[in-house]
C-alpha positions in Angstrom: 62.4 123.3 -72.4 61.7 121.7 -75.5 62.1 122.5 -79.0 58.9 121.8 -81.1 59.8 120.2 -84.1 56.6 121.8 -86.0 57.3 125.4 -85.6 60.3 126.2 -83.5 59.0 127.7 -80.4 59.8 125.9 -77.1 57.7 124.0 -74.9 57.7 123.4 -70.9 57.5 119.7 -69.9 53.9 118.9 -68.8 55.4 117.5 -65.7 57.8 120.2 -64.5 54.5 122.4 -66.0 52.3 120.5 -63.0 55.0 120.9 -60.3 55.2 124.4 -60.8 51.4 124.9 -60.5 51.1 122.9 -57.4 54.0 125.6 -56.1 51.8 128.3 -57.4 48.7 126.9 -55.5 50.4 125.9 -52.5 51.9 129.6 -52.5 48.4 131.5 -53.2 47.3 129.6 -50.1 50.0 130.8 -48.0 49.7 134.3 -49.1 46.2 135.2 -50.1 44.6 132.2 -47.7 42.4 130.9 -50.7 42.9 128.6 -53.7 43.1 129.2 -57.4 40.3 129.9 -59.7 38.9 132.0 -62.4 35.8 131.9 -63.0 34.9 134.3 -60.2 36.8 136.8 -62.4 34.3 136.5 -65.1 30.8 136.6 -62.9 32.6 139.3 -61.0 33.2 141.2 -64.4 29.8 140.9 -65.5 28.3 141.7 -61.8 30.4 145.2 -62.6 29.3 145.1 -65.8 26.1 145.1 -65.4 26.0 147.4 -62.8 26.9 150.2 -64.8 24.7 149.6 -67.6 21.8 148.8 -65.4 22.1 150.1 -61.7 18.3 149.5 -60.6 18.2 145.9 -61.9 21.4 145.1 -59.6 19.8 146.8 -56.7 16.8 144.4 -57.2 18.7 141.3 -58.0 19.3 139.4 -55.0 22.2 137.6 -57.3 24.1 140.4 -58.4 23.2 142.8 -55.4 26.1 140.3 -53.7 28.9 141.4 -56.2 28.0 144.8 -57.2 25.8 148.0 -56.1 26.2 149.5 -52.9 29.7 149.4 -51.3 30.6 146.6 -53.0 33.5 146.7 -55.8 33.7 143.4 -58.2 36.3 144.9 -60.3 38.8 145.0 -56.6 38.8 141.3 -55.9 41.4 138.9 -56.0 40.1 137.0 -59.0 40.3 140.1 -61.0 44.2 140.5 -60.4 44.9 136.6 -60.9 43.4 136.4 -63.8 44.8 139.9 -65.4 47.8 138.4 -63.7 47.6 135.1 -65.8 47.0 137.3 -68.7 50.0 139.2 -68.9 52.6 135.9 -68.1 50.8 134.6 -70.8 51.5 137.3 -73.1 55.1 137.6 -72.1 55.6 134.1 -72.0 54.5 134.0 -75.9 56.3 137.1 -76.6 59.4 135.2 -74.7 59.5 131.8 -77.0 58.4 133.1 -79.5 54.5 131.4 -79.7 52.5 134.9 -80.0 51.0 135.0 -83.4 47.0 135.1 -84.4 46.6 131.5 -85.7 43.7 128.7 -85.3 44.7 126.0 -84.7 42.1 123.4 -86.3 42.0 119.8 -87.7 42.3 119.5 -91.7 38.7 118.6 -91.6 37.1 121.4 -90.3 37.2 125.0 -91.1 38.8 127.7 -89.2 35.5 129.2 -88.8 34.2 125.5 -87.2 36.6 125.5 -85.0 36.0 128.8 -83.5 32.3 128.4 -83.0 33.2 124.8 -81.5 35.8 126.7 -79.1 32.8 129.3 -78.1 30.2 127.0 -77.7 32.7 124.8 -75.5 33.3 127.4 -73.6 30.0 128.6 -73.3 28.9 125.2 -71.8 32.0 125.0 -69.5 31.5 128.7 -68.0 28.1 128.0 -66.9 29.1 124.4 -65.9 31.0 126.6 -63.5 28.5 128.9 -62.1 26.2 125.6 -61.3 29.2 124.2 -59.5 30.0 127.6 -57.9 33.8 127.0 -59.4 36.2 126.0 -62.4 38.6 123.7 -62.9 41.2 125.6 -60.9 38.9 126.7 -58.6 35.7 123.8 -57.5 38.5 120.3 -58.3 42.2 121.5 -58.2 42.1 124.1 -55.0 39.5 121.4 -53.6 41.6 118.7 -54.0 44.3 120.0 -52.3 42.6 121.0 -49.3 40.9 117.8 -49.7 37.5 118.5 -50.4 35.0 116.2 -51.2 33.1 117.9 -53.7 36.6 118.9 -55.8 37.3 115.1 -56.2 33.8 114.8 -57.5 34.3 118.0 -59.7 37.2 116.3 -61.0 36.1 112.9 -61.9 32.9 115.0 -63.5 35.0 117.5 -65.3 37.5 114.5 -67.2 34.7 112.0 -67.0 33.0 114.5 -69.3 35.5 115.5 -71.5 36.2 111.9 -72.3 32.3 111.6 -73.7 32.7 115.1 -75.4 36.1 114.7 -77.0 34.7 111.0 -78.1 31.6 112.5 -79.6 33.2 114.8 -81.5 36.4 113.6 -82.3 35.9 113.4 -85.8 36.1 117.3 -85.7 40.1 116.8 -84.5 41.7 113.3 -85.9 
């Protein structure tokens, strides 16, 4: 653990974090027979919400009826529990390492509001892309590469290539 010179909180060495992530991915495959992922939890939550609000729409939708309605229980999915565990772990880590604060990290050149708008738009675009790709960074790319899937490598190249271009385009908001 390294103590930050800025706010006194502790940060994990990124190489150690990568090893821990690899071990967690290996354990996920060993214990559940599936890799890690997060976008499926969002999809199941949306399907469950639509099923509560408009069950007739779910029954008539070929997409939603795959996940909700009838005997389907979208909130009883391993991805839901995984994401809840990640959120709980992040919360506990924030408490233990004194990093649990309400603040918006941003460049001095932009306002907190602009930073939040960019974060929301980026999250929406990435979420839409994750649905088109049938998985997010952890599901399609990381877990895909772990089983030597060609699609996993293509997804990782697309994610990092797009991120590199987007970072260059929007760099004045952060530098």
